[in-house]
N, C-alpha and C positions, 0 to 999 in steps of 0.2 A: 388243386388251388390255381385260380385264374392267373395267367400269365399276361402282365401288362406293366407299363412303367408310367410315371408321372409325364412323361414326354408325348406318350399316345395322345392323338387327337380325340378318341373317344367319342361318346354320343354326347350330342349337344342339348343344353336347356331347352331350345325350341324345339327340338325332336321328341324330347319326353312330353313337353305340354301338347305337342300335336298327337301324341299317342294316347292322350286320355288321362294323364296324370291328375289333371285339374279336376276330374270327376270324383276323386276318392272321398268317401264320407269323412265326416270330422270325428276325430277323436273323442270320446265322450268322458270330459273331464269336469266335474262339478267343483266349483270353487270352494264350497264349505268343505268337502271331502278332501281336496287338496291341503288345506291349512290342517287337517288332523292326520296328514300323512307324512311319513318319513321317506325321503328319496335319497338313494345311493346312486351316485353317477360315476361309472366307470370311464376313464378315459386312458387310451394306450400311450398317447403322445400329446404334449401342449399343441393346442388347436383343434383337437377332436371335440372338445366340449363346446367351443364356439361354433365350428361348422355345424355339428349334428345337433346340437341341443341348446344352442344360446337363446333362443327366444323362449323355450320352456323354462330355462334357469331364470330368467328375467321374471317370467310370470309367477314362478314359485316363490321367488325371494318376495315378490311383491305381495303375495298372498301370506307371508310369514311362515311357510311350510319349512320344515327341517331338512336341510340338506347337507350332505356328505360328499364331496368330490374325491375320488382315489385316483389320483394321476399317478401311472404305473411306471413310466419311463420319462427321461428328459429329452427324449427325441434327438439325442446326440449323434445318430447315424443317418441323419437327414441329408447330409453333404460329405458321403464317405471320400471323395475326391478333391474336397476343397483345399486350394494352395494357401488360404489366407488364415485358416483358424484350425483348431483342433477339436476333437469330441468334447474334450472336457470345457473348453471354453464355450463351445456350442451349446453345451449342457446348461451352463450357468445363463446365457442369454436366452434360452428358450423357456427357462424357469420363471425368469424375471417377465417374460412376455405372457406367460400363464397367469401369473398373479395381476398383471396389469389387465388382461383381458376379463378375469372374474370380477375386478373392480368395476369395468364397464357395463357388466350385467347387472349392475344394482340398479333397481328400477327408480324413475324420478316419480314424485319430487323429493324421495328421502335417500339420496346417494349416501348419506351418513349412517343409514340403518346397518344391521348387522349383515355381514357377508357370508356366503356359503362356507362352511369349514372344509378346509382341503387338506389331504395328506399326501405326502409324495412317497412312494414305496421304493424308490431307487432300484427299479429292475432295469435290467439291460435292454437297450432298444433293439428289436428285432429278434429277441429270445425269450418271449412271454411264454411260448408253449413249453418251456423248461421250469416255468414257475407257477403251474397251475393250483397247486396246493397253497403257496404263498397268497396267491390273489384270494383264493377261496377264505384262508383264515382271515385276510383283512376285510372281506366283505362281513364274515361273521362278527369280527370286532366292531366294525361299523354298525352292524345291526344291533349288537348286545347295548351300545351306547344311546340307543334311541329312545325317546320319551312320548311315542305315540304307539297305538294298536294296530297300525297298518304301515306296510312297506311296500314301496315300488322301487325296482332297480332298473336304472337306465345305462344301457351298454351299446357299443358298437354292433352292427348286425353281425350275426353269426356266420354269415355267408358273404362277407364283404370282399372277399379277396385279398385281403392283407392279413398275413398269418398273425400279427399282432391283435388286430381287430376280432379276427374269428376265435382266437383263443379266449380273448374276454367275453365275446358273445356267449360262447359254449358254456364257460364257467358260470357266467351270470344264470344262463337257462337252467343249467343243473342246479345251481343254488335256490333260484325261484322254485324250481319243480319240487324240490324237497321240502320247502317250507311254505308252499301255497301262495307265494307272493306274486303280485304283478310284475310285468316285465315290458319295458320299452326299449326296442333296439332301432337305433337310427344308423342308417346307411351313410357311408362316406365315398369309398373308391368304387361302390357299387354303380354310382350314377355315370362313371367313366366307361367302364367295360360291358355293362349290360345294356339292354334296349328294350323298348316297350313291348316286344315280341316275348319277353321273359313274363312267365306267369306269377312269379313270386310277389312283386310288388302290388298285383290286384287285390291282395286281402288286407293291404296295409291301411293306416289311417291318417288323416290329414289333420295339423294343429294349426289354424289360421292366426296370425300373429298381428297384434295391434300396430300402429304406426311406431309407438314408442318402443315395442318389443323389437321390431325390425331395426329401429336406430340403434337399440343398446347391442343388438347383434352384430351389426355392420361395424360399430366402434370396437367390438371385441375381436372380430375378425382381423380389423386393421392393426389390433395390437400386436399380431403375429408377423412383426416384419421380416424376421429372418427366412420366413416361408414365402411371402408374398412379393417379396422385392429380392433381386439378386444380392448376394454378399459382396460381390465385386464384379468387374467386367471379365474377369478371368475364367477360363474353362473349369468346370467343377464347382463353381458359385452360382449357378444358374437359379432362376426362380424355380420353386418346388411347386407353388400353387398359383398357376397363371390365372389371368382373369376369365378365360373361358370355363374353366373348371369351377372358379368360385361362383359363377352365374347359377350353380345348381343350389347354391345356399343363399342366394339373393332373392328367392320367392318370397311371396307374402305369406308363406306357410312351411312349417316343418313336417318331415314325413316320419313315420315310425311303425315298425312291426309291432303288433300290441297283444301281449299275452296276458289276459285277464286274471285277477287274484284267483286262486284256487283252480286255475286252468288244468295244471297237469296233474294235478292229485285227485281230479274229480273222475268219477267212474264213467260219466258220460252216456250210461244207460238211462237215458232221460224219457224215453218214450215207451217204457215197459209198462206191462198192465199195471203193476203195483203203484207205479209213480202217475199214471193217468188217473187212478182211483183217488190218489191223495192230494194230487195237484190240480189237474185239469176239472175232474169232477167237482171238487171243491168250488174252484172259480166259477164253474157254470151253475152251480146251484145257489150262487149268491145272486143270480139275476138272469133273465131270458138272454140278456145281449151283453155279456161283460165286457167285451172289447168296442161296443159301439159299432159294430159292423154295419148296421142299417141305418145310423144317423150320421156317421162319420163322412165330411166331405172327403177326407183322405182315402178311407175305404171305397167310397162310392166311386172315385175316380180311377182308383187303381182297378177295380172290377170292370169298369169300361173300357180300360187300357188292355186289360187281360183278355176280354173277349173280342177286341178289335185286332190283335196281333194273331188270333188263330187262323191258319192258312186255309182252312176249308170252311164253307159255310155250314156243313152238317157232316156227322159222323155217324157210323154204324152203331159203334159200340164205346163208351167212354168210362173212365174210371177217375175219381178223385180222392186222393190220399189226404186224410187229415180235414175232413170236410167241417168241422166244428158245427156251427148252428145252421149250416146250409146257406147262406146267403148267395155265395158264388155257385154253389150246387144248382140253384133254382135257375139260374141263367144258363149254366153248362147243358142241364138236363133238355132245354128246349132246343139245343143244337143236336141232340144224340137221339138215335132211335131206340138205344138201350143204354140207361146210365146207372151206374153203381157209386154210391158215396159211402166211404167208409171212415171210421175214427175210432179210437182206443177209449174214448170216454163216453160211457152211456148216457150220462147227463147230457152233455153235447148233442149226442145222437137222438136223443129223445126230441130235442128242438128241431133238428134237422128233418127228421120224420115228418113232423106236423107241417114243416114249411113246405115238403114235397109232396104232399099228400095229395094234392090236385093235379099231379103230373104223372100219367100213367107210365111213362118210360122211366121213370126214376124208382130206384130202390136205395134202401141203406142197410149197412151191415157193421156191427161191432167188431173191428179186427185189430191187433196190435201188430203193425208193420216193422221191421220186415219178417218177424218170426212168422206170423200169419199173412196169408195172401189168397186172393180169390183164384179158382181153378177156372179161369177163363182167359181170352186173349182180347184185346182191345186195339182200336185205332187211335184212341186219343186218351192220353194218362196226364193228369194234372197234379203237380206237387207244389203247393203253394203254403207258404209260412208254415213249413213242418220240418224241413230237412235239417234245421240247427237243433232240432230237439232230439238228434239222433248221435251216438257215439260214431266216430269215425268208421269203424268196422261195421257197424249197422247200416250208416249211410252206404257203404260199398255194397252191403247184402241188398240193400234196397234197389241200387241202381242195376244190380245183377237180376233181381225179379223184374224190372222194367224191361230189361234186354230179353228177356226170355218170355216176356207176357206181349210186349207191344208189335203188331204186325207189321211187315215190311212195308216202309213209306209212311208208318204211323207218326204221329205228333206226340212229342214229350213237351209240356209247358211247364217251366219252372218260374216261381215268382217269390222273391224273399226280400224281407227287411235287410238293410245293409249295415245297420249299426250293431254293436255287441249286444248280446243277449245275455243279461245277468244270471249266473248259475249255470250256463250251458256252455260246452266245450267249443261249438262251431257257431260261426255267423253265416249270414247269407252269401257274401262273395266266396267264402271257403266252398260252401255247398256247391255253388255252380262251378268253381274250378274243379272240385272232385268230379262233377259229372262230365267235364270235358276230358279230364285225364283218362278216366275209366271207359267212357262209352266212344270217344272219339267220333261223335256223329256231326254231321253238317250242321252248322247254326243257320236257321232259316229266319231268324229276326232276333234282333237283340234291342231293349231300351232299358237305359240305367240313368237314374238320377241319384241326387244325394240320398234319398230316404229307402229307394228300393230299387231292385234289378229285376227285369222281366224278359225271359230268353224263351225260344222256341227252338229244340233240336229235332231233327227228323231222322228217324231209323233208316237205315239204307234199304233200298229196295232188294228184293230176293236176287240172289246172285251177283250183287255189287257189294264191293268192300266199302267199308265206312270211309268218308273222305272228311279228315278233322278240320281242313281248312277251306274246304269247298263253298261254305256259305259265306266268308268273309267278303269276298268279292261281290257278292249280290244282295246281302242283307245288311244295310248300312247300320251303323251303331249311333244311338241318339244319346248325347250326353248333355245333361243338365248340371 
């Protein structure tokens, strides 16, 4: 458990912004899907719902989504040393503030519309770890009363640093994993004790808020007067949530860790030979260029940037994993004396072979990685738009293969779409984070924008240890 108090200065909102938080990709929420989805929102204390998810709640109510808010405690332990009130009186105040905040989250122009259904579980503030089964039953009861075929749970971040928040987050994660439901986790105290060097937030998603949603959230936060204003001038009645802390929740977006529906129950073994045959072969047989690699301006621009970031003009031997129809392969092969393009899909590889036929340095081979791997070494390996088709254990095996195959000082280029990939366990940011954790190689170049992340890692030279952070001082990150 992280040790901190609300009186700690912590990490400022400006420091988070400077650390790249603004570059997070957007949370993929389709309005039509949201309207057909039931949302169960967990709050440990009154104000959690407004701080962490007030903008989301406003949007959901505006779309007519079914919402149940489960408030676990009255937050009666927020001022344990107060000389002017008791826990029972404070509980009554905070419950009234909670009801007022939910009313503020009603979207204009229909503030008289149906508000979110909320239920107070009456559990003891600071002791939710002892009530996991009761919280799980409340989730199940709320789920049983839903009238849609899709459920998403919204809960505090399971590593937030507050025992009650972490309990709710872990109970929600177990519940969603068992049922294949989507899970949105909102951080609260994380913003205070963590900083941009922590890797956890880099895989999160941003929910941009409209001006009306921001206004509703601000009004809801202001409803929690016992937390944002001192109860009295006396010691023990101090402000719990000072203005510097509230700045983290006054952004024009909200931030969530997003676990897609079906995520935990999926096998994730997506790039096995059978799946390549049934999924990718079927896609490629529908057309020569099913993803418009050749005509898309987005793909053309991404290829140009990929080639531009390669630190060497030419390479002795290159390998591309997941070459598809070979559009990037044709450019990479011209930079290599010997080049091998591999893919699990025979249909895709047929197109790639034809595209590379005029390049004497280029070869193609049907391989299902990481189970299959060429018996060669390379000084360039490219893994582009393929890592998220692997389960985490397969991805780890792939990076082990790369580590054993890439020559000292060689280049590993990673490029991946940053938005969630429906039906697959990982996304692009998770793939790149896994590479850093496992390999610990110097980052020789990083370009990141809303839609994709492009990164160059250098294998350590022979006899030198990897330097995980060495590249950060010389390879500036470009955020868009």
